[in-house]
mmCIF file of the C-alpha atoms, coordinates in Angstrom:
data_MODEL
# 
_entry.id   MODEL 
# 
loop_
_atom_site.group_PDB 
_atom_site.id 
_atom_site.type_symbol 
_atom_site.label_atom_id 
_atom_site.label_alt_id 
_atom_site.label_comp_id 
_atom_site.label_asym_id 
_atom_site.label_entity_id 
_atom_site.label_seq_id 
_atom_site.pdbx_PDB_ins_code 
_atom_site.Cartn_x 
_atom_site.Cartn_y 
_atom_site.Cartn_z 
_atom_site.occupancy 
_atom_site.B_iso_or_equiv 
_atom_site.pdbx_formal_charge 
_atom_site.auth_seq_id 
_atom_site.auth_comp_id 
_atom_site.auth_asym_id 
_atom_site.auth_atom_id 
_atom_site.pdbx_PDB_model_num 
ATOM 1   C CA . UNK A 1 1   ? 0.096   -0.667 0.206  1.00 0.00 ? 1   UNK A CA 1 
ATOM 2   C CA . UNK A 1 2   ? 1.539   3.459  -1.018 1.00 0.00 ? 2   UNK A CA 1 
ATOM 3   C CA . UNK A 1 3   ? 1.981   5.417  2.215  1.00 0.00 ? 3   UNK A CA 1 
ATOM 4   C CA . UNK A 1 4   ? 0.022   8.949  2.156  1.00 0.00 ? 4   UNK A CA 1 
ATOM 5   C CA . UNK A 1 5   ? 1.779   11.719 4.117  1.00 0.00 ? 5   UNK A CA 1 
ATOM 6   C CA . UNK A 1 6   ? -0.239  13.840 6.232  1.00 0.00 ? 6   UNK A CA 1 
ATOM 7   C CA . UNK A 1 7   ? -0.298  17.775 5.277  1.00 0.00 ? 7   UNK A CA 1 
ATOM 8   C CA . UNK A 1 8   ? -1.245  19.130 8.832  1.00 0.00 ? 8   UNK A CA 1 
ATOM 9   C CA . UNK A 1 9   ? 3.057   20.214 9.372  1.00 0.00 ? 9   UNK A CA 1 
ATOM 10  C CA . UNK A 1 10  ? 2.405   21.982 6.089  1.00 0.00 ? 10  UNK A CA 1 
ATOM 11  C CA . UNK A 1 11  ? -1.265  23.407 7.213  1.00 0.00 ? 11  UNK A CA 1 
ATOM 12  C CA . UNK A 1 12  ? 0.387   23.791 10.449 1.00 0.00 ? 12  UNK A CA 1 
ATOM 13  C CA . UNK A 1 13  ? 3.089   26.369 9.308  1.00 0.00 ? 13  UNK A CA 1 
ATOM 14  C CA . UNK A 1 14  ? 0.863   28.153 7.143  1.00 0.00 ? 14  UNK A CA 1 
ATOM 15  C CA . UNK A 1 15  ? -1.807  28.446 9.502  1.00 0.00 ? 15  UNK A CA 1 
ATOM 16  C CA . UNK A 1 16  ? 1.180   29.766 11.893 1.00 0.00 ? 16  UNK A CA 1 
ATOM 17  C CA . UNK A 1 17  ? 2.230   33.068 9.004  1.00 0.00 ? 17  UNK A CA 1 
ATOM 18  C CA . UNK A 1 18  ? -1.181  33.397 8.939  1.00 0.00 ? 18  UNK A CA 1 
ATOM 19  C CA . UNK A 1 19  ? -1.153  33.777 12.673 1.00 0.00 ? 19  UNK A CA 1 
ATOM 20  C CA . UNK A 1 20  ? 2.533   36.009 12.702 1.00 0.00 ? 20  UNK A CA 1 
ATOM 21  C CA . UNK A 1 21  ? 0.877   38.117 9.967  1.00 0.00 ? 21  UNK A CA 1 
ATOM 22  C CA . UNK A 1 22  ? -2.970  38.623 11.518 1.00 0.00 ? 22  UNK A CA 1 
ATOM 23  C CA . UNK A 1 23  ? -0.656  40.343 15.154 1.00 0.00 ? 23  UNK A CA 1 
ATOM 24  C CA . UNK A 1 24  ? 1.723   42.092 13.397 1.00 0.00 ? 24  UNK A CA 1 
ATOM 25  C CA . UNK A 1 25  ? -1.824  43.809 11.638 1.00 0.00 ? 25  UNK A CA 1 
ATOM 26  C CA . UNK A 1 26  ? -3.428  44.534 15.039 1.00 0.00 ? 26  UNK A CA 1 
ATOM 27  C CA . UNK A 1 27  ? -0.027  45.999 16.423 1.00 0.00 ? 27  UNK A CA 1 
ATOM 28  C CA . UNK A 1 28  ? 1.015   48.202 13.706 1.00 0.00 ? 28  UNK A CA 1 
ATOM 29  C CA . UNK A 1 29  ? -3.280  49.238 14.113 1.00 0.00 ? 29  UNK A CA 1 
ATOM 30  C CA . UNK A 1 30  ? -3.286  50.068 17.600 1.00 0.00 ? 30  UNK A CA 1 
ATOM 31  C CA . UNK A 1 31  ? 0.135   51.867 17.318 1.00 0.00 ? 31  UNK A CA 1 
ATOM 32  C CA . UNK A 1 32  ? -1.232  54.043 14.260 1.00 0.00 ? 32  UNK A CA 1 
ATOM 33  C CA . UNK A 1 33  ? -4.071  54.889 16.731 1.00 0.00 ? 33  UNK A CA 1 
ATOM 34  C CA . UNK A 1 34  ? -2.056  55.194 19.957 1.00 0.00 ? 34  UNK A CA 1 
ATOM 35  C CA . UNK A 1 35  ? -0.940  58.332 18.380 1.00 0.00 ? 35  UNK A CA 1 
ATOM 36  C CA . UNK A 1 36  ? -3.301  59.771 16.343 1.00 0.00 ? 36  UNK A CA 1 
ATOM 37  C CA . UNK A 1 37  ? -5.847  59.905 19.086 1.00 0.00 ? 37  UNK A CA 1 
ATOM 38  C CA . UNK A 1 38  ? -4.257  58.703 22.190 1.00 0.00 ? 38  UNK A CA 1 
ATOM 39  C CA . UNK A 1 39  ? -3.632  55.282 24.055 1.00 0.00 ? 39  UNK A CA 1 
ATOM 40  C CA . UNK A 1 40  ? -7.469  56.622 26.879 1.00 0.00 ? 40  UNK A CA 1 
ATOM 41  C CA . UNK A 1 41  ? -9.257  57.342 23.259 1.00 0.00 ? 41  UNK A CA 1 
ATOM 42  C CA . UNK A 1 42  ? -8.770  54.012 21.656 1.00 0.00 ? 42  UNK A CA 1 
ATOM 43  C CA . UNK A 1 43  ? -10.468 50.914 22.129 1.00 0.00 ? 43  UNK A CA 1 
ATOM 44  C CA . UNK A 1 44  ? -10.433 47.447 21.123 1.00 0.00 ? 44  UNK A CA 1 
ATOM 45  C CA . UNK A 1 45  ? -12.783 47.864 18.868 1.00 0.00 ? 45  UNK A CA 1 
ATOM 46  C CA . UNK A 1 46  ? -11.010 50.543 16.856 1.00 0.00 ? 46  UNK A CA 1 
ATOM 47  C CA . UNK A 1 47  ? -7.714  48.199 16.823 1.00 0.00 ? 47  UNK A CA 1 
ATOM 48  C CA . UNK A 1 48  ? -9.448  45.194 15.437 1.00 0.00 ? 48  UNK A CA 1 
ATOM 49  C CA . UNK A 1 49  ? -11.713 47.588 12.642 1.00 0.00 ? 49  UNK A CA 1 
ATOM 50  C CA . UNK A 1 50  ? -8.342  48.984 11.876 1.00 0.00 ? 50  UNK A CA 1 
ATOM 51  C CA . UNK A 1 51  ? -6.406  45.600 11.662 1.00 0.00 ? 51  UNK A CA 1 
ATOM 52  C CA . UNK A 1 52  ? -9.265  44.008 9.706  1.00 0.00 ? 52  UNK A CA 1 
ATOM 53  C CA . UNK A 1 53  ? -10.164 41.098 12.366 1.00 0.00 ? 53  UNK A CA 1 
ATOM 54  C CA . UNK A 1 54  ? -12.409 40.515 15.621 1.00 0.00 ? 54  UNK A CA 1 
ATOM 55  C CA . UNK A 1 55  ? -12.374 42.153 18.165 1.00 0.00 ? 55  UNK A CA 1 
ATOM 56  C CA . UNK A 1 56  ? -12.370 38.996 19.508 1.00 0.00 ? 56  UNK A CA 1 
ATOM 57  C CA . UNK A 1 57  ? -8.813  38.526 18.059 1.00 0.00 ? 57  UNK A CA 1 
ATOM 58  C CA . UNK A 1 58  ? -7.629  40.752 19.601 1.00 0.00 ? 58  UNK A CA 1 
ATOM 59  C CA . UNK A 1 59  ? -8.834  39.847 22.807 1.00 0.00 ? 59  UNK A CA 1 
ATOM 60  C CA . UNK A 1 60  ? -7.646  36.260 22.568 1.00 0.00 ? 60  UNK A CA 1 
ATOM 61  C CA . UNK A 1 61  ? -4.203  37.231 20.860 1.00 0.00 ? 61  UNK A CA 1 
ATOM 62  C CA . UNK A 1 62  ? -3.268  40.250 23.912 1.00 0.00 ? 62  UNK A CA 1 
ATOM 63  C CA . UNK A 1 63  ? -5.846  39.922 26.379 1.00 0.00 ? 63  UNK A CA 1 
ATOM 64  C CA . UNK A 1 64  ? -5.621  43.517 27.430 1.00 0.00 ? 64  UNK A CA 1 
ATOM 65  C CA . UNK A 1 65  ? -4.935  47.130 25.029 1.00 0.00 ? 65  UNK A CA 1 
ATOM 66  C CA . UNK A 1 66  ? -1.475  47.709 27.902 1.00 0.00 ? 66  UNK A CA 1 
ATOM 67  C CA . UNK A 1 67  ? -0.855  44.727 26.716 1.00 0.00 ? 67  UNK A CA 1 
ATOM 68  C CA . UNK A 1 68  ? -0.254  46.191 22.653 1.00 0.00 ? 68  UNK A CA 1 
ATOM 69  C CA . UNK A 1 69  ? 2.365   48.207 23.748 1.00 0.00 ? 69  UNK A CA 1 
ATOM 70  C CA . UNK A 1 70  ? 5.224   45.778 24.282 1.00 0.00 ? 70  UNK A CA 1 
ATOM 71  C CA . UNK A 1 71  ? 4.195   44.331 21.368 1.00 0.00 ? 71  UNK A CA 1 
ATOM 72  C CA . UNK A 1 72  ? 4.549   47.584 19.979 1.00 0.00 ? 72  UNK A CA 1 
ATOM 73  C CA . UNK A 1 73  ? 7.750   48.693 20.892 1.00 0.00 ? 73  UNK A CA 1 
ATOM 74  C CA . UNK A 1 74  ? 9.369   45.015 19.877 1.00 0.00 ? 74  UNK A CA 1 
ATOM 75  C CA . UNK A 1 75  ? 8.449   45.795 16.051 1.00 0.00 ? 75  UNK A CA 1 
ATOM 76  C CA . UNK A 1 76  ? 9.282   49.784 16.282 1.00 0.00 ? 76  UNK A CA 1 
ATOM 77  C CA . UNK A 1 77  ? 12.528  48.613 17.653 1.00 0.00 ? 77  UNK A CA 1 
ATOM 78  C CA . UNK A 1 78  ? 12.709  44.605 16.228 1.00 0.00 ? 78  UNK A CA 1 
ATOM 79  C CA . UNK A 1 79  ? 10.500  44.079 13.981 1.00 0.00 ? 79  UNK A CA 1 
ATOM 80  C CA . UNK A 1 80  ? 11.937  40.340 13.084 1.00 0.00 ? 80  UNK A CA 1 
ATOM 81  C CA . UNK A 1 81  ? 10.921  38.489 15.530 1.00 0.00 ? 81  UNK A CA 1 
ATOM 82  C CA . UNK A 1 82  ? 13.618  36.359 15.329 1.00 0.00 ? 82  UNK A CA 1 
ATOM 83  C CA . UNK A 1 83  ? 16.074  38.655 17.283 1.00 0.00 ? 83  UNK A CA 1 
ATOM 84  C CA . UNK A 1 84  ? 15.127  38.709 20.705 1.00 0.00 ? 84  UNK A CA 1 
ATOM 85  C CA . UNK A 1 85  ? 17.840  42.146 22.008 1.00 0.00 ? 85  UNK A CA 1 
ATOM 86  C CA . UNK A 1 86  ? 18.373  44.984 19.765 1.00 0.00 ? 86  UNK A CA 1 
ATOM 87  C CA . UNK A 1 87  ? 22.165  44.750 20.695 1.00 0.00 ? 87  UNK A CA 1 
ATOM 88  C CA . UNK A 1 88  ? 21.620  41.457 18.308 1.00 0.00 ? 88  UNK A CA 1 
ATOM 89  C CA . UNK A 1 89  ? 20.786  43.232 15.040 1.00 0.00 ? 89  UNK A CA 1 
ATOM 90  C CA . UNK A 1 90  ? 23.370  43.448 12.529 1.00 0.00 ? 90  UNK A CA 1 
ATOM 91  C CA . UNK A 1 91  ? 23.275  46.793 12.889 1.00 0.00 ? 91  UNK A CA 1 
ATOM 92  C CA . UNK A 1 92  ? 24.134  46.388 16.845 1.00 0.00 ? 92  UNK A CA 1 
ATOM 93  C CA . UNK A 1 93  ? 26.516  43.421 16.598 1.00 0.00 ? 93  UNK A CA 1 
ATOM 94  C CA . UNK A 1 94  ? 28.273  45.992 14.144 1.00 0.00 ? 94  UNK A CA 1 
ATOM 95  C CA . UNK A 1 95  ? 29.017  48.368 16.314 1.00 0.00 ? 95  UNK A CA 1 
ATOM 96  C CA . UNK A 1 96  ? 29.927  45.915 19.294 1.00 0.00 ? 96  UNK A CA 1 
ATOM 97  C CA . UNK A 1 97  ? 32.436  44.599 16.442 1.00 0.00 ? 97  UNK A CA 1 
ATOM 98  C CA . UNK A 1 98  ? 34.264  47.196 16.013 1.00 0.00 ? 98  UNK A CA 1 
ATOM 99  C CA . UNK A 1 99  ? 37.943  47.408 16.585 1.00 0.00 ? 99  UNK A CA 1 
ATOM 100 C CA . UNK A 1 100 ? 38.525  51.768 16.263 1.00 0.00 ? 100 UNK A CA 1 
ATOM 101 C CA . UNK A 1 101 ? 36.826  53.136 19.581 1.00 0.00 ? 101 UNK A CA 1 
ATOM 102 C CA . UNK A 1 102 ? 36.614  56.000 17.661 1.00 0.00 ? 102 UNK A CA 1 
ATOM 103 C CA . UNK A 1 103 ? 34.787  54.753 14.452 1.00 0.00 ? 103 UNK A CA 1 
ATOM 104 C CA . UNK A 1 104 ? 33.199  52.454 16.839 1.00 0.00 ? 104 UNK A CA 1 
ATOM 105 C CA . UNK A 1 105 ? 31.581  55.112 18.754 1.00 0.00 ? 105 UNK A CA 1 
ATOM 106 C CA . UNK A 1 106 ? 30.561  56.797 15.727 1.00 0.00 ? 106 UNK A CA 1 
ATOM 107 C CA . UNK A 1 107 ? 28.641  53.885 14.842 1.00 0.00 ? 107 UNK A CA 1 
ATOM 108 C CA . UNK A 1 108 ? 27.151  53.622 17.841 1.00 0.00 ? 108 UNK A CA 1 
ATOM 109 C CA . UNK A 1 109 ? 26.247  57.159 17.865 1.00 0.00 ? 109 UNK A CA 1 
ATOM 110 C CA . UNK A 1 110 ? 24.695  56.166 15.052 1.00 0.00 ? 110 UNK A CA 1 
ATOM 111 C CA . UNK A 1 111 ? 22.498  53.205 15.662 1.00 0.00 ? 111 UNK A CA 1 
ATOM 112 C CA . UNK A 1 112 ? 21.521  54.797 18.979 1.00 0.00 ? 112 UNK A CA 1 
ATOM 113 C CA . UNK A 1 113 ? 19.660  58.244 17.438 1.00 0.00 ? 113 UNK A CA 1 
ATOM 114 C CA . UNK A 1 114 ? 17.958  55.076 14.637 1.00 0.00 ? 114 UNK A CA 1 
ATOM 115 C CA . UNK A 1 115 ? 16.442  54.057 17.549 1.00 0.00 ? 115 UNK A CA 1 
ATOM 116 C CA . UNK A 1 116 ? 15.616  56.831 19.806 1.00 0.00 ? 116 UNK A CA 1 
ATOM 117 C CA . UNK A 1 117 ? 13.560  57.921 16.358 1.00 0.00 ? 117 UNK A CA 1 
ATOM 118 C CA . UNK A 1 118 ? 11.849  54.729 17.376 1.00 0.00 ? 118 UNK A CA 1 
ATOM 119 C CA . UNK A 1 119 ? 11.396  55.004 20.661 1.00 0.00 ? 119 UNK A CA 1 
ATOM 120 C CA . UNK A 1 120 ? 10.486  58.366 21.281 1.00 0.00 ? 120 UNK A CA 1 
ATOM 121 C CA . UNK A 1 121 ? 6.278   58.686 20.477 1.00 0.00 ? 121 UNK A CA 1 
ATOM 122 C CA . UNK A 1 122 ? 5.904   55.210 22.212 1.00 0.00 ? 122 UNK A CA 1 
ATOM 123 C CA . UNK A 1 123 ? 7.399   56.681 25.276 1.00 0.00 ? 123 UNK A CA 1 
ATOM 124 C CA . UNK A 1 124 ? 5.777   59.820 24.464 1.00 0.00 ? 124 UNK A CA 1 
ATOM 125 C CA . UNK A 1 125 ? 2.242   57.764 24.253 1.00 0.00 ? 125 UNK A CA 1 
ATOM 126 C CA . UNK A 1 126 ? 3.237   55.514 27.724 1.00 0.00 ? 126 UNK A CA 1 
ATOM 127 C CA . UNK A 1 127 ? 4.175   59.214 29.810 1.00 0.00 ? 127 UNK A CA 1 
ATOM 128 C CA . UNK A 1 128 ? 0.677   60.178 29.336 1.00 0.00 ? 128 UNK A CA 1 
ATOM 129 C CA . UNK A 1 129 ? -1.256  57.284 29.883 1.00 0.00 ? 129 UNK A CA 1 
ATOM 130 C CA . UNK A 1 130 ? 0.892   55.793 32.837 1.00 0.00 ? 130 UNK A CA 1 
ATOM 131 C CA . UNK A 1 131 ? -1.118  58.012 35.434 1.00 0.00 ? 131 UNK A CA 1 
ATOM 132 C CA . UNK A 1 132 ? -4.106  56.365 34.881 1.00 0.00 ? 132 UNK A CA 1 
ATOM 133 C CA . UNK A 1 133 ? -3.442  53.057 33.546 1.00 0.00 ? 133 UNK A CA 1 
ATOM 134 C CA . UNK A 1 134 ? -1.274  51.521 36.448 1.00 0.00 ? 134 UNK A CA 1 
ATOM 135 C CA . UNK A 1 135 ? -0.167  48.647 33.849 1.00 0.00 ? 135 UNK A CA 1 
ATOM 136 C CA . UNK A 1 136 ? 1.132   51.152 30.900 1.00 0.00 ? 136 UNK A CA 1 
ATOM 137 C CA . UNK A 1 137 ? 3.290   52.820 34.034 1.00 0.00 ? 137 UNK A CA 1 
ATOM 138 C CA . UNK A 1 138 ? 4.705   49.312 35.061 1.00 0.00 ? 138 UNK A CA 1 
ATOM 139 C CA . UNK A 1 139 ? 5.410   48.890 31.049 1.00 0.00 ? 139 UNK A CA 1 
ATOM 140 C CA . UNK A 1 140 ? 7.635   52.155 31.173 1.00 0.00 ? 140 UNK A CA 1 
ATOM 141 C CA . UNK A 1 141 ? 9.527   51.021 33.955 1.00 0.00 ? 141 UNK A CA 1 
ATOM 142 C CA . UNK A 1 142 ? 9.982   47.743 32.645 1.00 0.00 ? 142 UNK A CA 1 
ATOM 143 C CA . UNK A 1 143 ? 10.901  49.437 29.692 1.00 0.00 ? 143 UNK A CA 1 
ATOM 144 C CA . UNK A 1 144 ? 13.380  51.849 31.335 1.00 0.00 ? 144 UNK A CA 1 
ATOM 145 C CA . UNK A 1 145 ? 15.008  48.571 33.489 1.00 0.00 ? 145 UNK A CA 1 
ATOM 146 C CA . UNK A 1 146 ? 16.001  46.952 29.787 1.00 0.00 ? 146 UNK A CA 1 
ATOM 147 C CA . UNK A 1 147 ? 17.309  49.932 28.189 1.00 0.00 ? 147 UNK A CA 1 
ATOM 148 C CA . UNK A 1 148 ? 19.988  50.556 31.913 1.00 0.00 ? 148 UNK A CA 1 
ATOM 149 C CA . UNK A 1 149 ? 20.665  46.364 30.585 1.00 0.00 ? 149 UNK A CA 1 
ATOM 150 C CA . UNK A 1 150 ? 21.593  47.938 27.212 1.00 0.00 ? 150 UNK A CA 1 
ATOM 151 C CA . UNK A 1 151 ? 23.455  50.092 28.012 1.00 0.00 ? 151 UNK A CA 1 
ATOM 152 C CA . UNK A 1 152 ? 25.521  48.029 30.533 1.00 0.00 ? 152 UNK A CA 1 
ATOM 153 C CA . UNK A 1 153 ? 26.462  45.620 27.423 1.00 0.00 ? 153 UNK A CA 1 
ATOM 154 C CA . UNK A 1 154 ? 27.177  48.798 25.121 1.00 0.00 ? 154 UNK A CA 1 
ATOM 155 C CA . UNK A 1 155 ? 29.829  49.849 27.732 1.00 0.00 ? 155 UNK A CA 1 
ATOM 156 C CA . UNK A 1 156 ? 31.400  46.549 27.355 1.00 0.00 ? 156 UNK A CA 1 
ATOM 157 C CA . UNK A 1 157 ? 31.289  46.944 23.942 1.00 0.00 ? 157 UNK A CA 1 
ATOM 158 C CA . UNK A 1 158 ? 33.670  49.942 24.707 1.00 0.00 ? 158 UNK A CA 1 
ATOM 159 C CA . UNK A 1 159 ? 35.691  48.111 26.970 1.00 0.00 ? 159 UNK A CA 1 
ATOM 160 C CA . UNK A 1 160 ? 36.506  45.571 25.225 1.00 0.00 ? 160 UNK A CA 1 
ATOM 161 C CA . UNK A 1 161 ? 38.140  48.128 22.412 1.00 0.00 ? 161 UNK A CA 1 
ATOM 162 C CA . UNK A 1 162 ? 39.468  51.485 24.913 1.00 0.00 ? 162 UNK A CA 1 
ATOM 163 C CA . UNK A 1 163 ? 40.219  52.920 28.283 1.00 0.00 ? 163 UNK A CA 1 
ATOM 164 C CA . UNK A 1 164 ? 37.392  54.294 30.010 1.00 0.00 ? 164 UNK A CA 1 
ATOM 165 C CA . UNK A 1 165 ? 37.334  56.985 32.500 1.00 0.00 ? 165 UNK A CA 1 
ATOM 166 C CA . UNK A 1 166 ? 34.940  55.374 34.610 1.00 0.00 ? 166 UNK A CA 1 
ATOM 167 C CA . UNK A 1 167 ? 33.540  52.413 36.145 1.00 0.00 ? 167 UNK A CA 1 
ATOM 168 C CA . UNK A 1 168 ? 31.619  50.723 33.693 1.00 0.00 ? 168 UNK A CA 1 
ATOM 169 C CA . UNK A 1 169 ? 28.545  50.901 35.738 1.00 0.00 ? 169 UNK A CA 1 
ATOM 170 C CA . UNK A 1 170 ? 28.883  55.176 36.251 1.00 0.00 ? 170 UNK A CA 1 
ATOM 171 C CA . UNK A 1 171 ? 29.255  54.905 32.505 1.00 0.00 ? 171 UNK A CA 1 
ATOM 172 C CA . UNK A 1 172 ? 25.888  52.519 32.314 1.00 0.00 ? 172 UNK A CA 1 
ATOM 173 C CA . UNK A 1 173 ? 24.275  55.389 33.449 1.00 0.00 ? 173 UNK A CA 1 
ATOM 174 C CA . UNK A 1 174 ? 26.365  57.573 31.530 1.00 0.00 ? 174 UNK A CA 1 
ATOM 175 C CA . UNK A 1 175 ? 25.514  56.462 28.385 1.00 0.00 ? 175 UNK A CA 1 
ATOM 176 C CA . UNK A 1 176 ? 21.460  56.067 30.014 1.00 0.00 ? 176 UNK A CA 1 
ATOM 177 C CA . UNK A 1 177 ? 21.105  59.503 30.370 1.00 0.00 ? 177 UNK A CA 1 
ATOM 178 C CA . UNK A 1 178 ? 22.478  61.013 26.976 1.00 0.00 ? 178 UNK A CA 1 
ATOM 179 C CA . UNK A 1 179 ? 21.075  58.971 25.073 1.00 0.00 ? 179 UNK A CA 1 
ATOM 180 C CA . UNK A 1 180 ? 17.871  58.331 26.975 1.00 0.00 ? 180 UNK A CA 1 
ATOM 181 C CA . UNK A 1 181 ? 14.485  59.426 24.876 1.00 0.00 ? 181 UNK A CA 1 
ATOM 182 C CA . UNK A 1 182 ? 13.810  62.838 26.425 1.00 0.00 ? 182 UNK A CA 1 
ATOM 183 C CA . UNK A 1 183 ? 16.991  63.689 25.787 1.00 0.00 ? 183 UNK A CA 1 
ATOM 184 C CA . UNK A 1 184 ? 16.337  62.578 22.150 1.00 0.00 ? 184 UNK A CA 1 
ATOM 185 C CA . UNK A 1 185 ? 12.697  64.764 22.145 1.00 0.00 ? 185 UNK A CA 1 
ATOM 186 C CA . UNK A 1 186 ? 13.749  67.895 23.805 1.00 0.00 ? 186 UNK A CA 1 
ATOM 187 C CA . UNK A 1 187 ? 17.397  68.269 20.865 1.00 0.00 ? 187 UNK A CA 1 
ATOM 188 C CA . UNK A 1 188 ? 15.452  66.984 18.207 1.00 0.00 ? 188 UNK A CA 1 
ATOM 189 C CA . UNK A 1 189 ? 11.171  67.112 18.521 1.00 0.00 ? 189 UNK A CA 1 
ATOM 190 C CA . UNK A 1 190 ? 12.016  70.718 20.298 1.00 0.00 ? 190 UNK A CA 1 
ATOM 191 C CA . UNK A 1 191 ? 15.044  72.443 19.277 1.00 0.00 ? 191 UNK A CA 1 
ATOM 192 C CA . UNK A 1 192 ? 14.604  70.532 15.494 1.00 0.00 ? 192 UNK A CA 1 
ATOM 193 C CA . UNK A 1 193 ? 17.944  68.583 15.031 1.00 0.00 ? 193 UNK A CA 1 
ATOM 194 C CA . UNK A 1 194 ? 18.139  66.518 12.873 1.00 0.00 ? 194 UNK A CA 1 
ATOM 195 C CA . UNK A 1 195 ? 18.639  62.879 13.712 1.00 0.00 ? 195 UNK A CA 1 
ATOM 196 C CA . UNK A 1 196 ? 22.482  63.400 11.969 1.00 0.00 ? 196 UNK A CA 1 
ATOM 197 C CA . UNK A 1 197 ? 22.659  66.212 14.124 1.00 0.00 ? 197 UNK A CA 1 
ATOM 198 C CA . UNK A 1 198 ? 22.195  64.377 17.670 1.00 0.00 ? 198 UNK A CA 1 
ATOM 199 C CA . UNK A 1 199 ? 24.400  61.507 15.835 1.00 0.00 ? 199 UNK A CA 1 
ATOM 200 C CA . UNK A 1 200 ? 27.162  63.989 16.075 1.00 0.00 ? 200 UNK A CA 1 
ATOM 201 C CA . UNK A 1 201 ? 25.867  64.957 19.486 1.00 0.00 ? 201 UNK A CA 1 
ATOM 202 C CA . UNK A 1 202 ? 25.725  61.665 21.336 1.00 0.00 ? 202 UNK A CA 1 
ATOM 203 C CA . UNK A 1 203 ? 29.144  60.125 19.591 1.00 0.00 ? 203 UNK A CA 1 
ATOM 204 C CA . UNK A 1 204 ? 31.296  63.568 20.748 1.00 0.00 ? 204 UNK A CA 1 
ATOM 205 C CA . UNK A 1 205 ? 29.172  63.883 24.359 1.00 0.00 ? 205 UNK A CA 1 
ATOM 206 C CA . UNK A 1 206 ? 29.764  60.397 25.318 1.00 0.00 ? 206 UNK A CA 1 
ATOM 207 C CA . UNK A 1 207 ? 33.257  60.884 23.630 1.00 0.00 ? 207 UNK A CA 1 
ATOM 208 C CA . UNK A 1 208 ? 34.577  63.136 26.140 1.00 0.00 ? 208 UNK A CA 1 
ATOM 209 C CA . UNK A 1 209 ? 32.042  61.503 28.716 1.00 0.00 ? 209 UNK A CA 1 
ATOM 210 C CA . UNK A 1 210 ? 33.102  57.829 29.000 1.00 0.00 ? 210 UNK A CA 1 
ATOM 211 C CA . UNK A 1 211 ? 36.659  57.716 26.897 1.00 0.00 ? 211 UNK A CA 1 
ATOM 212 C CA . UNK A 1 212 ? 40.520  58.038 28.788 1.00 0.00 ? 212 UNK A CA 1 
ATOM 213 C CA . UNK A 1 213 ? 42.775  60.182 26.373 1.00 0.00 ? 213 UNK A CA 1 
# 
């Protein structure tokens, strides 16, 4: 008797791909609506309508409106779901692998200011919603903890190719402040700097602050 091969693995792969696409549509819809009309005024029903799915689907995938925010951050910073940390993207690895300290700073400044552009609208939205929504406040706090952890990792990159003026802990906290989305907002959104100007400033300030002569 000829063996009949099951189509289940293929069908499962198709369903997984469809589910992933649906998830991305939901996250993009929420991102757009949160920016357009604010977090508080956006409903799960509106997110579902914008994404072209049933409201029950949004609830089934995310559960709560607040749970959409980490997914928005992930989609903005690391669209490739196979990469777990933005430091492990090709752009991040290029910074880590650069042996020349000056060039490494330039690459890092370009890398981090691009992330800053992507992250600032989400951070501003979260700050506005956090006072009335404890889950959003916790997400914002988690984002800041993760950002500091990444600064500690970035400091290790610089220490591998040059001498630091201060301890790694102090350097990480210094970087945490200098490249924060809040500083980016003040320089770019309020003072009108371009991203390139911001990157040049970051490279100069970090070089003076962190690296020994």
